[in-house]
N, C-alpha and C positions, 0 to 999 in steps of 0.2 A: 504493500499499500504506500503509495507516493505520498510527500507532505510539502504542501504550500504553506507559506506563511504570509499573511496580509499586513503590512506594517502601515500605520497611520500617524506618527509624532516624531517631530526632531527629538523630544526628550529619550527616545529610544536609540537615537544616534549616540546620544551622550553616553548612555549606557554601554554602548559597545566600545566607544572609544576608551572607556575605563578598562576594559578587559584587556590583557597584554598580548594582543594578535593583531596583526596588521592587515589580514585579509577575512573576508567573510568566510565560513567553512565552505558553502556550497552557493555560490552567486545565483544560480537556477531555481533556488529555495524559495529566497524571500522575494516579495513584489511591494513596490511603493506605490501608495496611491495617497494624493493629498486631496481630502475632502472635508475636513473640519476648518472652520474658521475661514472659509474661501472669501467671505465677504470683507474680511479685513483686509483693506488696501494700504496699511501704515507701512513705512519704510523698513520698520523692524521686522515685520512679519513677511514683508516680500525678502527682505535677506534671509530670514530663516527658510524659506520655501527655496531660495537659490541654494542654500548650503548643502539642504536634503538632496536635490538635483545633482549636485556636484559630487557629492559622496557617492550616490548612486552609480552615477558614469563611471567614477572612479575604480567601484567595486564589480561593475558590469552587471548591476541589478537592473531588471524590468521597472520602468517608472513611469507614472502616470500623474501628469501634473495637475494643478488647480484648475478646474473647470472640466477636467475629463470624465468627472462623475462619481459618485458616492464608491467607495471601495469595494463593497460587497456586490454591488452591481458590476462593476468592472471583472472582477473575479469570475462572475458567471459568463459575461459577454466574451471573455477573452479565453475561456475554458480552463483557468488556472482553478476552478472549482469543478471537478470533472466527476461524474459519477463513479462510485466504488473506489474512491480517494479519500484520504485524511487530508482536510485542509482547516487551518486554523488562523485565526487573526486577532489581533490586539484590541478587540472590540467585542462586546457582548452578543451582539447579533450575528456571529458567524453561524449559528443555528440556521441561518437561511439557506445556505448551502445543502442543507439536506432536502430541500425542495427540486433539486436537480439529481438527488441520488447519492450525493456525497456525504461524509460524514463531518460535518462541519461543526466545530465546538470552540469556543472561545479560551484564549489564554490571556495572560496580561503582559505589560511591557517588560518586566524583568525576564519573563518567560521566552519573548521574542527574542531578547537580546542574547539569551543563552542559546537559542537555536543557532542565530548568526554565528555564535563562537564555536558551537559544537556541533550544529547539524542534528540535534536531538532534543527532544522534549518527554516529558511523562504525562500520562493521562491515567488515572485510575478507572479501570471499568467499572461503570456504574450499574445499579439496579435497571432493568428494562421493562418498559410500559408497552403494551399493546394497546394501540388505540384503533379500534375498529370504526370505519365511517361506512354506515349502510344507507341504501336508497339514495335518491338523486336531488340537487338542490333545485327549489321552485325559481321559476321565474324572478328575476330580481334579487336574488340572494347571492352572496359572493363568498370568495375564501375568506375574506375578511370578517365578515358576519360569522363562519365557521369558529375562527380563532376566540373571536370576542366571545361567542357562546360557551365554548371550552372553557375559557379564562373563568367566567362566570359560573358555570355549573359546578366544576370542579375545582373550588376555590379553597379548599384546606389542605393545600400542600400536597396533594395526591400524586404528584409528578414531581416534586421537588428534587433536585438532584438526580434525576433520573435520565436516562436515554429513551427516547420515544420511536417507536417503529409503527407507521400507519400501514394499516391494512384495511380490507373490505370491498365489496362491491361498488361504494361510493367513490373509490379513487377514479374510475372510468371517466365520471364527468367533471373532474378537476384538471384544469388546465396547469400548464407548468407555473404560469402568473399566480394564479390561486395556490398551488403549492408552495411557491416562494413567500407568499404573504404569511400563510399557515406557519411554516417552517421557522420564518423569521420570528414570530411572536410565541413560539414555543419557549422563548427567552422569557418573557414577561409571564408565562405561566409558570415557569421555575425549573424547566428542563435544561439539562446541558447540551442534548441535542435532540433534533425532530427530522426522524429520516423517512423518505419516501421512496418506495421500490422505483427500480428502473423499469418501465414498461413501454408501451407503444406511444404514450403520450411523451414521454421523455425522448425517445430516438427521433420522433417528428421533428420536435423541438430542434434538437441537436443538429439535423438535417437542414433546416432553415437557417440556423446559426452557420453552419458551415458554407452555404451557397452565398450569404450576405459577405461572411469575413473573405471570400475567394474575392468578390468584387471590390471589396474597399480594402485590401491588405496594404495597399501603398500609402494609407493614411496613418498607419501603425508605425513608428519609430523603432518600436522594440522587435519588429520581424524582419528576418533577412531579406534583402533585396532579390527579385528575382530575374534571372538574367531573360533576355529577349528570346521569345520563342518556348520558355519553359512554362510549365503547368504550377501554379502556386500550391502547395499544400501546407496548410496550417499545421504548427507543430503541435497542437493538442487535440483541436476538433478537425479531424479528418476521416475517409474511409476506413483505415485502418483501425483507430480507436473506437469509432461506432461499431465496427463490425464485432470488434471484440467483446463488447459489450452484449451483444446479440448470443454470440457464440459461449460466451463464459458467463452465464448469469450468476449473480450471487443472490440466494433467497435463505430465509431461516431453516434451520433444521427441522425435521418433524418432530424431534423432541425438545425443541426450544424451550427455555424456561423463563417465564416472565413474572414480575412482582405483582402486576395487577393486569387487567383487562377493562378498558373504558370503552364503552358503546355508545356511539351518537348516530340517531336516525337522522339523515339530512334533509328528508323529505317533510320533517315536521319544523324545520327550521324558518323563521323569517328576520327580516332585516333587525339588527340590535346595535346598541350604542354602549360604549364602555364609559363608565365615570360616574358623577364627576372625580377626579384626583385618584382614580383608583381602576385597575383592570380586574379586580375581583369583583365589581359590580357591573353587571350586563343587563340592560333592561331593553325589552322589546321596543322597537321605534314606535309601535303604536300607541303604547303606554306613555312615551315621552311626549307625542305630538300633541296629547291630551293636555298636556301641563304647560304648553305655550312657553318653552325656554327661549328667551331671546339671547341671540349671541351677538358678539362684537368683532370677532375674526372667524376666519376658516381658514383652513390650511390644507394644500394637495402637496405634499413634500414627502422626501423620506425614502430609504431603502426598502419599506414595507409595501408602500402603495404608491409609486409615482412612475411605474412603467408605463408602455405605451398603451396597453389595454386599460390602464387605469385613467390615463389623461383622456382616452376615447370616451370612457364610460362618464365622466364628468363633461366632456365637451358636449355630449348628446343631450344632458340635463340642460346644458347652458345656452345653446344655439338659438339666437334669435331673442334672447332674453339679456338683462343688465341686472347686475349684481345689487342686492338691494341697497339703497342709500344709507350711510353710517356703517356699513359692513365692509370690513377690509378682507380682501381673499387674495391669499398668496400662494403661488405655484411655483415650483422647482422640479425639473426632471430628474430621476435618479442618474441620468447620465446624458452626456453630448450627444450620444448615438440615439439615445430614446427620443431627445428633444428633435434631433434630426428627422426622426422617422414622424413625430407627431406634426412636425412642419410640413412634410410631405404629403400628409393624410389630410390637412386641413384642421385638423383638431387643436393644434397650438393657437393658430390664429383665431379659432373659435373662443377659446378661453379669454385671450387677450381682448377681443372685442366686447366680451361680456363683462369685462373690468378688472380682470386677474391683475395682480401685481406679480412681475415676473422677477423671481431669483435666481441665481445662478447654480447649476448643478452641482450639488453639494449638500453637506449636514448644515443646516441653519437654525430656523426656529426650534425643530424637534430636540436640539440639544441646547437652546437658550442662548443661541448666539446670532449676531446680525439683527437685520431688519425684522420688525413685525413682531416683537415679544409682547406677552399678555402683560396688560398694565394693572395695578390695583384694582379690584372690584369687577374686572370683564371677566367675558366668558367666551370660550374659544372651542370649536370644533375642528377636529383634525382626522386626516387618513393617516397619521403616524402611528407609532407602536408604543408610545409610553406616555402617560399622562398624569406622572408622580407631581406632587406638590410642589410649585416653585420650578420644575424643569422648563417649561416653556416662557419663563418669563417671573411676573410676581408670585410670591408664595399665597398672595391674597386674591389669586385669579382662580378661576375653575376651568377646567379642561376635560373635553369628550373625545373619545375617539369613535370613528364610524367608518365606512366605506365611502369611496371617492364620490360615488353617485349620491349617497345622504349627505357628504358634505357639501358637494355643488348645489344641492337643492337647498340646504341650510342657507347658504350663500344668498341664495335668491330671494328667500322669504324671510330672511333676518330671524328666523328661528329655527330650533332643530326639527326636520322636517326630510321626508323623502321625495321621490320624484314624483310618486304617486300617493295618494292618500293612504293611510293604514288603518282601518277601520276595526280590525281584529286581527288576531294571532293566535296560533296554536302554540301551547306550551311544548317546548322540545322533549322528545321522548329519549331518554339517555339509561346507561347502567353501569354499575361498577362492580367488577369481581376482583377481591384480593387474595392471591394465591399464598397459603401459608407455608412455611417452611419450617425446618427442625430447630431452630436455633431459639435461643430465650434470653432474655435481657441479661441474665447474668453472665451469658458467653461474650457479651461485649465488653464486660470488664476487663481490663489487661494490667499487667504491671511491665515495667521497664528498666532497664541498667540505664543509672545516671551518668553521663560522661563527665569526665573531669572538667571544672570551671563552671558545670551548668548547675544553677541553684536545686538544690533538692525539694526545698519548700519555698513558696512564695506567698507573702503575707500582704494583706491591705484591708481596705474599709471598703464594702460594696456600695457602688454608685449605680442607681438603678434606672434605666431607660426602657420603660414596660412595653413600648410600641412592638407589636409583631410587624414584621415586613418593613422595617425601618429600611429606607433604599439609600443609595448611594449617594442622590441628589439630596436628599435630607441630611446626610453626614458631611458631605463636600459639595457644595453646590457648584454646578456646571459651569457659572461665569469665572470662576477661579480655575477651572482646569487647564484651560491653555494659556494660561498666564506663567510662562517660563521662569518668571522671577520671583515666585513665591518661595519665601524661606519656611523653614521650621516655625520660626517665630510668628511669620504671618498666618501660617496654617493654623496656629493655637490659638487665635483669633476669632476664626471663621468656623472651626469644626462644630458641627450639628446646628448651623445657622437656619437651614432651612426647617429642622425638626424642632429645635428649642433653643431660642437665642438665650436664654438664661443658663444654658448647661456650662458655659464657659466661665461663670461666677460660680459655680458650685463644684466643679472638677478640681482636684489636688493630684499633684505627682504622687505614685505609688497606689493609687485608688486601683480596685478591681472592678472594670465596668461591666455591669450584667445588662445584656439586650434580652428581648422577646426572642420569637421564633421567625426563622427565615430572615435573620438579621445579615445587612448588607447586600440584598437583593438590587438589582437593577444593575447599572453599567460596569463596565470593566475598569474604571479609574482607580488608579493605583493610589491616589491621594486619600480615598475613604479610609485606607489602614493607616498611611503614614500621618494622617492629621490627628487620629486617636493616639498613635504613638508619641507624636509631638507633644501632648499634654502629660507626657510622664508614665502612660499607661504601658505596661509590659504584659499584660495578660487580661483577657476578657472570658467571659462566660454568657452562654446563649442556651436557649430551647435548641436551635439550630441555626445553620449558617447558608446563606448563599455559598455554593462551590466557587464561584469567582472572587467572592471576598476572601475564602479561604486560601486559594491562591495567593492573592496579594498579601494577605497576613505572612503567611508562611515566608513569601519571598521578600519580606522586608521586617523580618525577626518580630513580628506582634504575635504572641503566644495565645492559641484559642482552646478553651474546654468547653463541651457540650455538657448540660445539665438541665432537661426539661423539669426535673422533680425541683431543683432549686428555682428555677423562674417560675413555675406555678406557686410554690410557697410565697415568693415575694410578692406575687399578685393578689395571692390573698390575704397577707398580713401587712403587707405595706401600700397596697392599694395602687390605683391607677389614675388619680385625680391629677396628679402633678407628672408632666412629661419627664422630667428627670427630678430624682430625689436622694439625698443623702441619706443612707438608711442606719447607719449604726452599727451595722452589724460587721464583725469582724472575720475574716477568713485566713486560715491556713491551707495552701493547696499543695498536697503531696504529689508532686508529679511524677515519680518514679512508681507509686503505689497505686496510682489513680485513685485517690481520696481527697473530698473538700471537706474541712472541718469548720462549720460557720458556729459562730459565738452571736446571740442576739445581744441586745442591749440589756434585757432582763437576766442576762447571765446564762440561759437556756443553751445548750449546744446540740448541734444535730451534724450527722456524718451523711454525705452523700457520696456513691460511688459513680466514679467516670471514668472515661478512657484515659490512659497514660499518655504522656508526650513520647513518641518512639524516638529512636537513635537519628532517624533522618532529621527530623524537626529539630532536634537538639543541635545536631551537627550546623545546620543552615543559621540557628539562632547565634550560636558560638561564633560563626563566621559574619556576624552581623547582617545576615541577608544572603539570599541566592548569587547577589553579584560577587559577594567575597568568597563563597563556597566555590562559585566557578572558577575563580581567579587562581584559588588552591591548586586548582586541579587541571589548568592547562599547561 
């Protein structure tokens, strides 16, 4: 299985330069795509992009400049993300590659730098969940409605930190664009991957891509020139690679073991809207239309829903009409190629004539960058994938997610609405089966040797942030993520800003931070871990963690312990009225024995069993993070 890694940040180049190596291990492995902060035309940002391009040329790495499009879309278009391969990216929406039949999963920037230096990475095989999609979608219902519904129906972390395999007769009616949208938002659902099988739809899509690439190959500077009279053969999408998919199919074995089986009848779905400010809340459009929810802004942008089919879907709604006065409607294609295709079809002009404000192909409002962000008190509806509090602008705004057609119709009417009035809807038919194993809770309790110089006991007072699903936008706001000048002292002042501005007044060096369940969900930004560490916190406890946050924490020497029992005790005894609270509870964490000894303010003690911190984690911590660990081994 080949490995491609998509890179999106100058900060990772800095990390690579810190490694004592002059060359990237395999220049054909990484791909550079500049897609974040592309609206920033400051001299500093332009110079940053120039440095990245120069470094890429020096190393012989394929490079796609700002304006070419969102990296994930480019990876699909150019065949780096190819069926039956492992493709990773330093971004949480790497799951999207599963729509084409690749195993797409996110890594974090230090992982990416380590791949550059060594050519290798690690991935712990997670539990696998089978998702059966039965029936066929009714007219007007899209892949976006499917994933919004899945996130809303199965919203109790049923797929947290798992890999999803999609099965069922319903797949036949889903286009590759539908599949890409669904796979993309398996990230928000909590999964590490969401993979569709390679079938007739996949092969047809690749054949069409092959023909287009053969016609436009001269536009791509990363492809070798073709001599006069020679036929161009794309290095990744060609007759041979496509035929190999047909001749050597990869399918689940008959005795494959799944942790769960989730089933959804697609024929019972109707258009759904996610939010506000949570993907775990999915409401039928018919219900929201009756609430007359007025909007200020609408967005047709991002890697999940701004491909050619999405733009056409919106253009069909908007043709011959004008955006409602007082509503701002922002549009950005997923890539320059998508925009060109929409221009050729007339869909792009239809959007502009209706009053759309055009943004460059790249990541903008979806990550809180550039023009058109939500202001205090505003309400927005977006075809993006994430509506966390404060992500698309003010933390005092409300954000909803929907399909491109619903976003366009809402922009026309000035309120959340569909292209046609939704007077009624059927409740989705779904099912969940959990497959039991022979393991028990006691089996998860382990012990480990304590390495020299690693503390055998870590002590502190518990500082409790009770919220479940506390996301990375809450921990470290996106508006700071691409500021390369942020020091540890700067981070200390803004950690938890979108979650609880009072956190910085409560936290003390040496505290043991306790979070809820699925702590650190959301983006792959490394600063979510380093900002917590900057406050003098060296170890955390939570009911569970997002796997991406785990990787970032281990890589940056922030230690993590899971104890659902302790979190539930704190919720019951300390309560959840305050977002952050000093508990007065003292804790001794015995890292080798897998024990957490808590003493409450009244002197009462309780012992909790947890997993021990293993040798690998201790080694990385002693090296002050993965960067130091890799340096020691080069």
